[in-house]
Residue, then its C-alpha position, 0 to 999 in steps of 0.5 A: x499500499x502507498x504512503x499517505x498523500x499530501x492530502x491525507x497527511x493534511x487531514x491526519x495532521x488537522x484531526x490530530x491538533x486537539x489531541x496534540x493540545x491535550x497531550x501537551x497540557x497532560x505532559x505540562x501536567x506531569x512535570x508538575x506532579x514531579x515537582x510535587x514529589x520533590x517538594x514532598x520529600x523535602x517536606x518529610x526530611x523537614x518535619x522528621x529534623x523538626x521533630x528531633x530538634x523540638x523533642x529532644x533539643x527543645x525538651x517539648x515533648x511530642x508523640x513520636x510514634x503517631x508523628x512518625x506513622x504519618x511520616x511514614x505513610x507520607x513517604x510510602x505514598x510518595x514512592x508509590x507515586x513516583x513509581x506510578x507516574x514514572x510509567x505515565x506520559x500525562x497527569x490530569x487536573x484531578x491527579x493534582x488535586x488529590x496529591x495536594x489534598x493529601x499533603x493538607x490532610x498530612x500537614x493537619x494531623x501533624x499540626x493536630x498532634x503538635x500544638x494544633x493553631x499554637x504551632x507556628x508551622x501552621x502557615x504551611x497551609x499558604x504554601x498548599x494554597x499557592x501550589x493548588x492555585x499556580x498548577x490548577x485551574x478553577x474550580x480545583x484550586x478553590x477546592x485546595x483553598x476551601x480544604x485548607x480553611x476548614x483544617x485551620x478552623x478545626x484546629x482552632x475548635x478540636x483540643x490537641x493532645x499538647x498545648x504549647x506556651x506562647x509569649x510573642x512579647x519576648x521576642x526571638x526568646x520565645x520559641x513560638x516566634x522562632x518557629x515563626x521565623x523559620x516557617x517564614x524564610x522556609x516558605x519564602x524559600x520553596x516558593x521561590x524555587x518552586x514557583x520558577x520552576x512550575x512557572x517555567x513549565x507553565x510558560x513552555x506549555x503556553x508557548x507550545x499551545x500558541x505554536x498549535x494554535x498558530x499551525x491551526x490558523x495557517x491550515x485553515x488559511x491552506x484550506x481556504x486558498x485550496x478552496x479558492x484555487x480549485x474554484x478558479x481552475x473549474x471555471x478556467x477549464x471551459x475557457x480554456x478548452x474553447x481556446x484551444x479548439x479555436x486555435x487548433x482550428x485557426x492553425x489549419x486554415x489556409x490563410x494562416x498556414x501560408x503567412x509563416x510569422x502568423x502561423x508560428x504565433x498561434x502555435x505558440x498560443x497553442x502551446x501556452x494554452x496547453x501549459x495553462x491547462x497543465x497547470x490548471x490540471x495540477x491544481x485540481x489534482x492537488x485539490x482532489x478533483x475531477x481531473x485528478x489521477x492517482x499519485x504517481x509511482x517512481x523512484x526517487x531518482x526518476x522523480x528527482x530527475x523528472x523535476x528538474x528536467x521539467x522545471x527547466x523547461x517550463x522556466x528556461x533559466x539562463x543557468x541552472x545546476x542540478x545535482x543529484x547525490x542520493x545513494x538510495x533510490x527507493x520506490x516513492x509516490x510522486x504527488x503534486x503537492x511535493x512538486x509544486x513545493x519544489x517549484x515554488x522554491x525554485x521559482x522564488x530563487x529564479x526571481x531572486x537571482x535570474x543569473x543562476x539557480x542550483x538545486x542539490x539533492x542527497x540523502x542523509x541517512x533516512x531523509x532526503x534533503x534538497x537544497x535550492x541556491x540562488x546568488x540573489x541579495x539573500x533574505x532579510x533577519x526579519x523574513x528569516x525569523x519569520x519563514x513560513x508565516x503567509x504574506x512574509x515577503x519583501x517584494x511588495x506585491x499583494x499575496x506575495x510570500x505565499x510561495x514558502x508559506x505553502x512550501x513550509x506546510x506541505x514539508x510539514x505535513x510529510x513529517x519534514x522541515x524547511x529552513x532557510x539561510x543565507x550564504x557566505x559568498x552571498x545569495x541564500x539557500x532553502x533546504x527541504x528536509x523530508x523522511x523517505x518513510x513518508x514518500x517510500x512505498x510499502x513492500x505489498x508482499x510484506x504487508x500481505x505477509x503481515x495479514x496473513x499471520x493476524 
């Protein structure tokens, strides 16, 4: 079975756009989950150190067994979470919310066992609320805030096993004030470190979403252009056929056949009308119209040689250098969109450099690389930065820049890329990279063998 054509690739790319957005959001959620797991390990280690210092250093009797039991349960939960999410590709908002609720619950139990509302580390609830606000969307972030508020309220209403003496008037001599200072410094440091990381993750996610939305807008633009071109091609078909018939009749008229110069003009007009009909046919072929034929199966070398020769005959450049250095020659699908992509780039090069254009094709591993070089003025920095955007051109005419725009999107739908740069000796080079797997034809015997095994 042949590989997918340009039209199939565009359709598949459009259908996969929304899943791609979902996957990227989930990937950002997974990275946020990993940050929460890392923060939870810091909390476990910090609580162990705090319990030891308070119980043995300050002489405040704490219920060590239940407190260490809570820590062991929290550590076990973190180990399971780490193993679980290591094998996953995305984490949902619900999973992040549950993870934060577990942290709120464990903090509540520890505070209840160590003084309740009189424990200066009660302000650690703010850390959970801030993290919930950053990594979750409403209404999930409000769930974390409401849970923290309920837990603080419960600690004020429930009598705890230990009541800590609070004397803020003593300043730093009071253990409560010392705890407040440590809690403040701890929250400040953790917020700076982890919010910076989470913020970077969210910015990368937003940048990726913006890129996908831009691609969606460009593909919609391509669809509109395709419909317009297809409609125009259908409308032009009838008058071109009429002109071809009339010119054919004129060519055989005795009065015209006897006039050598007039006869040559009629023949040239016939050739140009035939070329126009060929262009219309190719437009309809790319759009899937009634003139369309099945994509042609050819070898890679035959396709490249044919493209170069066809463009040379149609444009008749002053100097055209063609080099085929591909060491591979697989059977591929020659699609009209692929042909138009190469022609667009060659036409742009010829317009910038009428004196010389070069086409160089070579294979690098499993990729086909086509370089089109010219000796023109090259690209400006702004155009290179926005390469592939519609109407990104320095030609100063309406509709300019669409050739490279369409070429970039054809390469993209085939899983490849199109890049441009200026040459040190002057001029520019446009590089089209296409995976051979997107063009090559699968071995039918292998496919039948696979079907038989199934």
